[in-house]
Backbone bond lengths (Angstrom), bond angles and torsions (degrees), N, CA, C in turn:
res aa  C-N    CA-C-N  psi(-1)  N-CA   C-N-CA  omega(-1)  CA-C   N-CA-C  phi
1 M - - - 1.484 - - 1.501 110.09 -
2 K 1.355 114.13 142.08 1.476 120.14 180.00 1.510 110.58 -66.74
3 T 1.354 118.58 153.40 1.379 121.37 166.99 1.568 106.35 -121.40
4 W 1.356 114.52 148.18 1.392 123.27 -172.58 1.507 114.58 -122.58
5 E 1.273 111.16 145.88 1.563 120.04 175.66 1.642 104.40 -86.97
6 I 1.261 116.76 147.01 1.421 120.59 179.04 1.561 110.97 -127.46
7 Y 1.366 114.51 120.30 1.475 120.09 -179.06 1.544 110.08 -112.73
8 A 1.284 116.61 144.52 1.458 121.63 178.77 1.576 105.44 -120.13
9 I 1.346 115.42 126.00 1.511 120.53 173.98 1.510 105.00 -100.09
10 R 1.295 117.79 115.68 1.488 123.55 175.05 1.485 107.88 -83.29
11 H 1.232 116.25 95.64 1.572 126.30 -169.86 1.448 114.10 -90.68
12 A 1.371 119.20 -21.52 1.462 121.89 -179.25 1.488 108.61 -159.88
13 T 1.332 111.53 170.43 1.545 117.48 -179.39 1.641 104.91 -156.27
14 N 1.330 114.25 156.71 1.381 123.26 173.38 1.496 111.12 -139.05
15 D 1.391 116.78 107.77 1.482 119.25 -178.54 1.531 113.47 -103.28
16 T 1.379 115.54 24.46 1.460 122.02 179.95 1.543 113.07 -105.73
17 R 1.342 118.11 -4.73 1.360 121.24 -174.19 1.530 113.79 -87.32
18 T 1.293 119.70 161.98 1.453 122.43 -178.60 1.539 106.35 -123.12
19 R 1.321 112.19 164.76 1.492 120.29 179.90 1.562 110.61 -57.76
20 G 1.302 121.21 -40.60 1.396 125.30 179.99 1.536 112.67 -59.72
21 V 1.326 114.27 -27.41 1.499 117.45 179.48 1.554 108.31 -78.63
22 N 1.300 118.61 -28.11 1.394 124.18 -172.82 1.466 116.79 -97.47
23 F 1.348 118.60 -26.99 1.458 121.88 -173.68 1.547 110.40 -128.09
24 I 1.277 116.95 136.38 1.515 119.02 -177.92 1.582 106.91 -74.47
25 S 1.374 116.02 131.10 1.434 121.68 172.86 1.537 111.55 58.20
26 D 1.294 111.26 49.63 1.535 116.80 -177.25 1.534 108.10 -79.50
27 P 1.369 118.59 140.68 1.476 121.06 -177.22 1.485 113.56 -73.80
28 D 1.457 118.04 -17.28 1.416 122.80 176.88 1.497 110.36 -127.72
29 P 1.330 120.97 64.07 1.461 123.81 -164.18 1.524 115.40 -65.34
30 M 1.369 115.63 -19.03 1.519 117.26 -174.94 1.558 111.86 -99.04
31 K 1.331 111.24 -0.47 1.555 113.33 176.77 1.518 111.75 -73.34
32 P 1.374 120.00 132.91 1.400 120.24 174.00 1.448 122.56 -55.98
33 L 1.262 119.13 139.58 1.490 123.41 174.97 1.501 110.99 -137.09
34 V 1.230 120.95 115.50 1.504 121.36 -177.65 1.579 109.02 -75.07
35 L 1.274 111.61 142.50 1.479 122.35 177.40 1.553 110.62 -115.27
36 D 1.300 115.34 101.62 1.513 119.24 175.61 1.514 109.94 -83.58
37 F 1.352 114.10 160.33 1.425 120.78 178.30 1.527 110.11 -128.26
38 F 1.387 116.02 124.05 1.390 122.41 178.77 1.449 113.46 -123.93
39 C 1.388 113.89 147.35 1.404 117.49 160.77 1.572 108.45 -129.70
40 W 1.302 121.77 168.88 1.397 122.79 -158.16 1.579 114.24 -131.68
41 V 1.252 112.81 157.95 1.473 121.52 172.85 1.606 109.26 -129.84
42 L 1.301 115.62 133.20 1.474 121.13 169.18 1.517 110.48 -107.01
43 R 1.322 113.37 136.83 1.512 114.07 -179.11 1.515 108.23 -141.70
44 C 1.329 113.79 139.71 1.467 122.85 173.67 1.523 103.47 -138.79
45 G 1.331 117.58 108.21 1.459 122.10 -174.12 1.485 109.61 52.01
46 R 1.328 119.57 -122.31 1.443 121.18 -178.73 1.547 118.28 -88.29
47 E 1.357 111.44 -3.21 1.457 119.84 -179.70 1.601 109.82 -83.08
48 V 1.300 113.01 131.74 1.485 119.14 -176.46 1.507 104.58 -130.97
49 I 1.334 115.06 134.36 1.422 126.89 167.60 1.518 112.73 -124.02
50 V 1.262 120.41 122.98 1.453 123.67 178.48 1.549 108.93 -93.16
51 V 1.358 119.93 139.92 1.343 126.51 -174.83 1.603 106.57 -125.55
52 D 1.330 111.73 105.34 1.485 121.34 -178.84 1.497 108.64 71.57
53 T 1.334 115.01 158.05 1.520 116.56 -173.81 1.500 111.04 -124.00
54 G 1.299 123.15 17.19 1.466 123.47 177.98 1.453 116.33 79.49
55 I 1.401 115.46 -156.44 1.410 120.07 -168.63 1.541 108.18 -131.32
56 D 1.302 114.55 131.71 1.428 120.24 172.34 1.553 111.61 -57.64
57 P 1.287 113.09 129.21 1.570 115.15 -170.61 1.530 110.51 -61.65
58 E 1.285 122.07 -36.14 1.425 123.63 -174.65 1.519 105.97 -71.66
59 T 1.298 120.50 -47.18 1.477 119.66 170.13 1.448 117.03 -56.90
60 G 1.279 116.79 -38.60 1.450 124.10 177.05 1.545 110.09 -59.20
61 A 1.344 115.23 -49.84 1.429 120.09 -176.52 1.541 112.12 -62.02
62 K 1.352 115.99 -37.80 1.405 117.66 178.86 1.542 113.40 -64.26
63 N 1.319 115.60 -24.38 1.404 123.04 176.31 1.501 120.79 -100.95
64 G 1.388 113.16 16.37 1.419 124.15 177.39 1.517 115.95 75.98
65 H 1.361 118.82 17.19 1.366 123.44 -178.04 1.508 111.00 -98.32
66 R 1.315 120.56 127.58 1.449 122.57 -178.96 1.507 110.33 -98.49
67 Q 1.306 114.04 127.39 1.551 119.01 -177.66 1.545 106.69 -73.49
68 I 1.388 112.13 138.89 1.471 121.19 176.38 1.487 110.30 -106.00
69 M 1.362 113.54 -52.09 1.448 118.40 -179.74 1.591 108.83 -142.23
70 P 1.273 122.95 121.86 1.389 119.31 169.58 1.501 112.85 -59.40
71 P 1.373 117.11 133.98 1.420 117.01 -178.90 1.533 118.48 -52.85
72 P 1.328 120.86 -39.32 1.477 119.89 178.53 1.592 109.99 -59.86
73 E 1.403 115.76 -29.78 1.481 115.23 177.03 1.523 111.77 -73.77
74 G 1.361 112.49 -30.35 1.546 115.34 176.67 1.536 111.05 -72.30
75 W 1.432 114.71 -35.73 1.481 113.94 177.07 1.508 111.71 -65.90
76 T 1.282 117.74 -36.88 1.475 120.94 175.51 1.478 111.96 -64.08
77 A 1.287 119.74 -44.39 1.430 119.97 177.69 1.508 113.28 -60.99
78 L 1.264 118.17 -22.21 1.512 123.26 177.44 1.487 110.51 -90.81
79 G 1.378 118.80 9.66 1.403 123.14 -177.39 1.478 117.16 71.51
80 I 1.316 117.15 25.82 1.440 124.50 179.63 1.518 110.09 -103.83
81 D 1.350 114.83 131.53 1.456 115.95 173.71 1.563 104.44 -95.84
82 P 1.341 117.68 115.45 1.526 122.50 -179.04 1.546 111.77 -52.06
83 A 1.335 115.53 -34.37 1.499 120.65 -176.60 1.501 111.61 -70.53
84 Q 1.311 116.74 -8.37 1.505 121.61 -176.14 1.515 113.17 -111.61
85 V 1.420 117.14 -7.08 1.447 119.88 179.86 1.513 107.44 -68.34
86 T 1.320 115.45 137.53 1.434 123.08 179.74 1.501 116.56 -116.21
87 T 1.385 118.34 -13.71 1.474 121.53 -179.21 1.434 110.54 -134.91
88 V 1.407 119.02 122.62 1.398 126.17 177.92 1.563 108.73 -126.53
89 L 1.283 118.24 123.19 1.435 122.75 173.28 1.599 111.62 -92.10
90 L 1.227 115.61 131.72 1.537 116.38 175.75 1.483 106.34 -114.50
91 T 1.355 114.67 115.74 1.412 121.38 -174.76 1.537 110.41 -69.61
92 H 1.252 116.20 -32.08 1.497 125.86 174.50 1.555 106.47 -171.29
93 A 1.321 118.48 -177.95 1.432 123.33 -162.44 1.535 113.85 -112.34
94 H 1.410 120.14 9.34 1.363 119.83 177.37 1.539 112.07 -59.84
95 Y 1.392 115.11 157.43 1.444 116.74 -172.03 1.445 119.36 -62.73
96 D 1.341 117.12 -21.27 1.481 117.55 -178.91 1.482 108.22 -88.22
97 H 1.327 121.46 14.27 1.552 122.85 171.95 1.502 113.41 -124.66
98 L 1.313 116.63 -1.78 1.525 117.63 -176.23 1.549 110.76 -121.82
99 G 1.344 118.66 19.23 1.504 116.56 -166.15 1.480 114.55 -76.11
100 Y 1.327 124.24 -11.58 1.417 122.98 -176.73 1.539 113.10 -136.89
101 L 1.317 115.16 40.22 1.469 123.11 174.77 1.465 112.92 -48.60
102 D 1.302 117.68 -49.47 1.454 126.44 -173.04 1.485 112.36 -75.45
103 A 1.291 123.51 -5.75 1.399 125.68 171.18 1.509 117.97 -80.71
104 L 1.393 112.19 -1.88 1.427 121.28 -178.06 1.598 106.31 -125.21
105 P 1.323 117.83 74.49 1.456 122.67 -168.74 1.595 113.03 -68.90
106 K 1.283 120.47 -18.34 1.411 120.46 -175.62 1.545 113.32 -110.28
107 A 1.353 115.00 5.24 1.478 123.68 -173.98 1.455 110.55 -75.57
108 R 1.313 116.97 145.49 1.468 123.83 155.94 1.501 111.98 -98.87
109 F 1.327 118.68 135.45 1.465 122.02 -168.97 1.654 103.39 -104.58
110 Y 1.264 112.79 151.47 1.463 118.80 178.52 1.512 106.99 -134.19
111 M 1.307 115.97 138.12 1.515 122.42 -176.62 1.534 109.29 -159.51
112 Q 1.299 114.89 154.20 1.424 122.64 175.87 1.486 112.59 -58.74
113 A 1.324 118.55 133.73 1.451 119.40 -178.95 1.546 109.30 -64.95
114 E 1.280 115.33 -32.98 1.506 119.55 -179.17 1.463 110.74 -66.76
115 E 1.258 121.85 -27.40 1.467 121.44 178.38 1.569 110.58 -72.42
116 M 1.346 113.32 -40.08 1.477 116.60 179.30 1.615 107.80 -65.73
117 A 1.227 115.28 -47.43 1.542 117.97 177.06 1.620 108.75 -52.42
118 Y 1.313 114.95 -44.89 1.464 120.83 -177.62 1.437 112.56 -57.58
119 V 1.477 115.85 -52.90 1.445 121.55 -170.64 1.376 113.47 -79.60
120 T 1.460 121.49 -4.58 1.445 123.48 174.21 1.461 109.94 -116.87
121 G 1.345 121.20 12.80 1.423 121.17 -173.61 1.496 116.18 -118.06
122 P 1.334 122.83 -165.77 1.370 122.90 -172.38 1.508 120.34 -65.13
123 W 1.327 117.01 -23.58 1.441 119.06 176.06 1.427 115.54 -62.13
124 M 1.353 117.91 -19.76 1.493 118.48 175.81 1.490 114.31 -77.60
125 E 1.304 119.25 2.15 1.466 122.99 169.45 1.529 109.77 -73.07
126 K 1.394 117.86 -24.96 1.336 121.37 -178.61 1.572 113.72 -90.93
127 P 1.300 119.37 121.57 1.493 125.36 -178.80 1.512 110.41 -51.36
128 T 1.363 116.96 -43.22 1.436 119.29 -177.28 1.532 113.44 -58.54
129 F 1.316 118.57 -30.22 1.458 118.88 -177.94 1.568 113.23 -98.26
130 R 1.313 116.43 -20.58 1.464 115.79 179.66 1.479 117.76 -98.45
131 H 1.352 115.98 0.62 1.516 121.06 -173.82 1.427 110.53 -62.88
132 A 1.356 122.78 -31.89 1.434 123.12 -172.72 1.605 110.82 -96.23
133 Y 1.230 115.23 9.45 1.534 123.05 175.15 1.519 107.81 -109.95
134 K 1.323 111.04 151.68 1.419 122.43 177.46 1.508 111.25 -117.39
135 A 1.285 117.09 119.54 1.540 119.47 -166.59 1.540 109.79 -64.19
136 D 1.356 121.20 -32.71 1.424 116.60 177.54 1.531 114.46 -69.89
137 E 1.385 114.10 -31.88 1.438 116.67 174.92 1.526 114.60 -69.68
138 I 1.391 115.46 -34.81 1.454 116.17 175.10 1.490 110.89 -68.50
139 A 1.392 117.99 -36.74 1.473 119.59 173.41 1.468 114.05 -59.18
140 R 1.364 115.33 -35.25 1.468 121.41 178.71 1.563 109.87 -64.10
141 L 1.258 113.94 -40.51 1.478 118.44 175.07 1.520 113.46 -57.10
142 V 1.387 111.57 -43.71 1.496 115.05 -179.87 1.493 111.73 -63.45
143 H 1.338 116.46 -38.20 1.466 121.47 178.97 1.549 109.00 -63.89
144 L 1.407 115.88 -43.68 1.455 117.11 -179.17 1.507 111.54 -63.91
145 L 1.449 115.18 -34.46 1.439 120.13 178.10 1.578 108.14 -60.10
146 H 1.334 114.91 -49.60 1.452 119.26 -173.67 1.570 110.84 -69.69
147 D 1.340 114.39 -25.26 1.494 117.04 179.12 1.555 111.24 -86.73
148 G 1.321 119.47 3.40 1.422 123.45 174.73 1.588 109.73 80.01
149 R 1.341 119.05 20.52 1.463 121.50 -175.99 1.534 109.88 -112.25
150 L 1.300 119.56 3.13 1.425 123.55 172.66 1.497 114.49 -123.26
151 H 1.311 116.46 115.83 1.470 122.75 -178.46 1.550 106.68 -100.15
152 L 1.327 118.25 120.32 1.473 124.37 173.82 1.486 111.82 -97.99
153 H 1.347 115.13 115.70 1.468 118.31 -166.40 1.532 104.97 -113.37
154 G 1.390 113.01 166.37 1.493 122.67 177.40 1.518 111.52 -71.50
155 R 1.301 112.77 -176.48 1.442 120.08 -174.67 1.513 117.71 -61.68
156 E 1.356 117.32 -31.82 1.401 123.06 177.58 1.550 105.58 -119.75
157 F 1.313 116.42 129.17 1.504 122.70 -171.79 1.439 109.13 -144.67
158 D 1.312 115.47 123.23 1.433 120.85 173.25 1.535 109.65 -87.57
159 V 1.260 116.30 114.20 1.444 123.80 -172.90 1.505 110.31 -82.87
160 A 1.328 116.54 -49.91 1.461 125.87 179.08 1.468 112.38 -162.05
161 D 1.293 119.52 171.33 1.445 120.56 -178.32 1.555 105.03 -63.15
162 G 1.391 113.60 118.32 1.500 122.31 -179.28 1.460 115.18 92.24
163 I 1.348 122.39 3.86 1.440 125.07 -178.52 1.624 108.25 -137.05
164 S 1.279 113.90 128.70 1.447 114.13 177.71 1.606 107.79 -143.68
165 A 1.327 113.78 148.64 1.490 120.59 -176.68 1.615 107.92 -107.24
166 H 1.346 113.24 139.03 1.443 117.42 -175.27 1.626 105.44 -134.52
167 W 1.286 111.07 132.02 1.487 119.23 174.82 1.574 107.61 -71.45
168 V 1.264 117.40 138.17 1.473 122.07 168.49 1.518 111.94 -132.26
169 G 1.368 118.37 -19.85 1.490 119.27 -176.38 1.417 114.32 63.47
170 G 1.358 115.08 -154.73 1.472 119.22 175.96 1.431 118.41 91.76
171 H 1.304 116.26 -76.78 1.478 126.32 178.70 1.474 106.77 -61.81
172 C 1.241 115.11 -44.10 1.512 126.11 174.56 1.473 109.79 -152.54
173 A 1.363 119.92 167.99 1.447 120.76 -171.56 1.420 114.29 -60.17
174 G 1.342 118.85 -29.55 1.405 120.21 -174.81 1.493 118.11 -119.62
175 Q 1.356 114.10 26.44 1.539 120.25 -179.58 1.484 106.13 -62.61
176 E 1.341 113.92 134.84 1.432 122.74 174.18 1.548 108.64 -129.09
177 V 1.446 110.45 158.18 1.391 120.67 173.40 1.532 110.10 -118.00
178 L 1.289 119.05 161.47 1.444 123.52 -176.27 1.607 107.56 -119.42
179 R 1.363 110.79 129.98 1.429 119.82 174.99 1.557 111.25 -102.14
180 I 1.353 114.35 115.90 1.472 116.31 -167.33 1.519 109.17 -123.36
181 R 1.286 119.41 132.32 1.452 123.53 177.33 1.485 108.19 -87.04
182 T 1.409 114.00 122.60 1.493 119.02 -175.28 1.497 105.57 -126.54
183 Q 1.378 115.51 -179.04 1.445 122.79 178.55 1.538 112.98 -57.54
184 R 1.360 117.02 -26.37 1.454 119.44 -174.86 1.513 110.59 -108.01
185 G 1.354 119.46 10.30 1.414 124.70 178.62 1.449 115.74 113.59
186 W 1.327 118.59 -163.07 1.503 121.32 -178.81 1.503 113.70 -78.49
187 V 1.387 112.67 116.76 1.403 120.46 176.87 1.507 110.80 -106.47
188 V 1.349 120.94 142.43 1.405 122.65 179.30 1.538 104.13 -109.31
189 L 1.376 114.78 118.06 1.461 121.34 167.22 1.568 107.43 -85.13
190 A 1.347 112.75 105.10 1.573 116.12 -167.21 1.455 109.69 -81.90
191 S 1.328 123.90 -8.90 1.465 122.35 -170.22 1.484 109.74 43.62
192 D 1.356 120.90 -142.70 1.376 123.51 -174.30 1.564 111.60 -82.98
193 A 1.258 120.25 9.04 1.474 119.36 162.63 1.605 114.91 -62.07
194 L 1.327 107.49 -21.87 1.545 119.37 172.95 1.548 105.55 -139.64
195 H 1.304 117.67 110.12 1.452 116.53 171.67 1.567 111.63 -79.54
196 Y 1.367 115.49 -36.99 1.430 125.36 179.67 1.513 117.59 -129.75
197 Y 1.278 118.74 146.44 1.421 117.91 172.70 1.532 112.82 -50.65
198 E 1.227 114.25 -34.73 1.525 121.04 -170.32 1.530 109.81 -60.29
199 E 1.310 116.14 -36.76 1.481 121.27 174.63 1.508 110.99 -53.18
200 F 1.229 114.17 -47.35 1.486 123.76 -174.79 1.569 108.09 -71.59
201 E 1.298 115.44 -44.73 1.484 121.09 -174.75 1.526 111.90 -70.45
202 R 1.293 119.13 -34.45 1.432 124.15 -173.27 1.527 112.15 -104.72
203 G 1.369 117.41 -13.45 1.421 120.99 -179.85 1.539 111.35 73.53
204 I 1.309 118.51 46.42 1.506 125.31 -174.27 1.479 110.37 -122.59
205 P 1.339 118.69 147.45 1.381 118.23 175.92 1.528 119.67 -89.33
206 F 1.261 120.94 152.38 1.502 123.44 170.05 1.532 108.70 -72.97
207 T 1.328 113.20 158.39 1.503 117.28 -175.62 1.460 114.95 -71.86
208 V 1.396 118.55 -29.64 1.442 121.74 -177.16 1.545 106.96 -86.82
209 A 1.342 119.05 109.32 1.454 115.79 -178.07 1.499 106.83 -152.36
210 F 1.308 110.87 147.55 1.582 118.89 170.71 1.547 105.68 -94.98
211 N 1.233 121.10 -33.84 1.412 123.94 -177.16 1.522 111.32 -145.37
212 I 1.295 119.62 108.05 1.511 119.66 -172.22 1.482 107.90 -74.38
213 S 1.371 119.06 -33.63 1.470 113.56 -179.65 1.456 113.69 -65.68
214 D 1.351 114.87 -37.63 1.499 117.30 176.12 1.521 109.75 -66.80
215 M 1.303 116.73 -34.30 1.518 119.06 -177.71 1.550 105.30 -63.31
216 M 1.347 118.63 -46.14 1.363 119.28 -179.40 1.532 114.98 -66.23
217 A 1.330 116.68 -41.58 1.462 121.10 177.45 1.535 112.27 -64.73
218 A 1.326 115.02 -24.60 1.497 117.38 171.11 1.412 115.43 -56.06
219 H 1.339 120.18 -35.57 1.420 126.18 -179.42 1.491 107.61 -56.16
220 D 1.386 117.19 -47.62 1.437 124.12 -178.18 1.507 109.92 -61.70
221 R 1.355 117.50 -44.11 1.470 127.37 -176.48 1.563 108.82 -60.87
222 I 1.279 110.90 -47.34 1.508 119.64 177.80 1.494 112.68 -55.56
223 R 1.300 114.41 -43.20 1.471 122.50 -174.82 1.622 106.18 -71.93
224 E 1.328 117.37 -32.75 1.399 119.76 178.30 1.467 112.53 -65.93
225 L 1.463 115.75 -36.04 1.440 122.72 -177.09 1.523 117.34 -81.99
226 A 1.344 114.77 -27.90 1.478 121.10 -172.66 1.494 108.99 -92.40
227 D 1.349 117.68 152.79 1.427 121.04 175.18 1.526 115.88 -68.95
228 S 1.283 113.90 -27.13 1.514 120.37 172.26 1.426 108.32 -163.45
229 D 1.395 118.30 178.25 1.471 119.93 175.63 1.500 111.97 -65.78
230 N 1.363 118.20 -26.58 1.450 123.23 176.91 1.516 110.74 -71.07
231 H 1.278 120.42 -11.18 1.369 124.68 177.28 1.474 118.18 -95.81
232 V 1.370 113.69 16.56 1.480 122.39 -175.34 1.509 107.79 -114.01
233 L 1.411 116.69 133.50 1.386 122.82 179.32 1.526 113.88 -116.86
234 P 1.355 116.78 114.55 1.543 114.12 176.87 1.485 111.74 -80.99
235 A 1.253 116.87 174.81 1.457 123.39 -168.09 1.573 114.31 -98.01
236 H 1.327 121.74 -22.40 1.354 122.65 -172.26 1.595 117.04 -132.25
237 D 1.289 113.05 12.75 1.497 114.31 -168.69 1.522 108.10 -93.09
238 P 1.339 117.30 127.11 1.421 122.90 174.06 1.494 116.99 -62.70
239 R 1.436 115.47 -14.19 1.471 117.76 -178.94 1.496 108.44 -68.61
240 L 1.269 117.43 -19.84 1.490 117.17 174.71 1.441 115.19 -54.15
241 L 1.269 116.83 -34.83 1.475 121.52 176.12 1.442 112.93 -62.36
242 N 1.265 121.79 -26.02 1.535 124.51 179.22 1.485 110.91 -87.84
243 H 1.305 117.73 -27.10 1.446 124.81 -169.47 1.600 110.35 -90.69
244 Y 1.209 119.90 -29.88 1.433 125.68 -172.51 1.513 113.53 -126.72
245 P 1.383 117.05 150.25 1.450 118.43 -171.06 1.562 110.53 -89.76
246 A 1.317 114.49 150.71 1.413 121.00 172.49 1.634 109.07 -71.01
247 I 1.237 117.43 155.41 1.397 119.61 -176.73 1.583 113.17 -73.40
248 S 1.446 112.32 -17.37 1.436 119.82 177.15 1.468 108.87 -167.10
249 P 1.344 122.54 161.27 1.476 123.37 172.54 1.513 113.88 -51.59
250 E 1.303 114.70 -39.96 1.452 120.34 -178.67 1.566 112.74 -64.15
251 M 1.274 112.73 -33.40 1.530 120.06 -178.28 1.522 113.70 -92.83
252 E 1.340 118.74 13.10 1.424 120.53 -179.35 1.514 112.28 -58.36
253 G 1.278 117.99 127.55 1.585 120.20 -178.55 1.488 109.48 81.49
254 R 1.293 118.55 2.71 1.521 117.90 -175.48 1.579 108.32 -120.82
255 I 1.322 117.81 -60.19 1.443 121.48 -174.60 1.555 108.71 -121.12
256 L 1.290 118.64 119.14 1.510 125.08 175.38 1.509 111.07 -104.41
257 R 1.248 112.27 156.07 1.547 120.00 168.52 1.515 105.04 -109.01
258 L 1.345 115.66 126.91 1.463 125.92 -167.03 1.533 113.96 -105.85
259 D 1.332 116.69 -11.77 1.446 116.29 -176.84 1.517 117.47 -89.11
260 P 1.337 122.10 -12.78 1.416 119.50 170.74 1.497 113.54 -66.73
261 V 1.362 118.30 171.10 1.384 123.98 176.30 1.551 107.89 -69.87
262 P 1.345 120.61 121.66 1.402 120.03 179.14 1.496 116.43 -62.19
263 E 1.303 120.98 160.56 1.490 123.79 -179.74 1.543 109.38 -67.90
264 I 1.439 117.36 -21.15 1.394 114.80 177.53 1.564 116.19 -71.78
265 G 1.309 116.59 -12.03 1.366 122.06 -178.03 1.479 116.02 141.48
266 A 1.373 117.38 177.82 1.493 119.61 -173.79 1.547 109.51 -79.15
């Protein structure tokens, strides 16, 4: 079985949020809590798979998110020509994961069918559920679907040798996680099924949720798929910067490598 390298591009951050914004019924709701934004690259030799495409900087700015590195710049820094990428996995369709779809002109995109049904269906009548989606980005997905460039798959999907996608729901109707074979075993890239390690450690939900029971059940599913809790990667936690190395001194705080053993343990 192939083993894959995992890279995280820290493309934006928000240092104005508080714990009460991020966690339901937090005991210290006014304490600051930074929200970092990552998208990812999986690589095995010359094979490259992009996971999510970051956030459009104008959309980010409207929501208080400061851009650190445009994802295309991160891809280039990793030696990847965006024009040659052929496979992109979309873990869900929130605006901070779809920002640079058109920077990948040859790519075929893959997403949970349930997510597409959700973002084009009646739940989007409710502001609570649609506020993290951007209508023009959802329309772009529809065009990609009609152009034959978006594949909508079922809950369990084998992406490639050593990579599989698994529906967990919760955060949104079609949230998925990725199980990836690496040099240290099976790692789960949890995307927004886990924003922070703390959700996993304390058994608490994030505030943005379609179904809280599915969000909590996702913790158990992630543990089933990963070799250990230290093989789990959340999507927005600044603690990642302390646990994993930058790819170079110049990329400190921008591009991390996530497949080595973290400093917190094996």
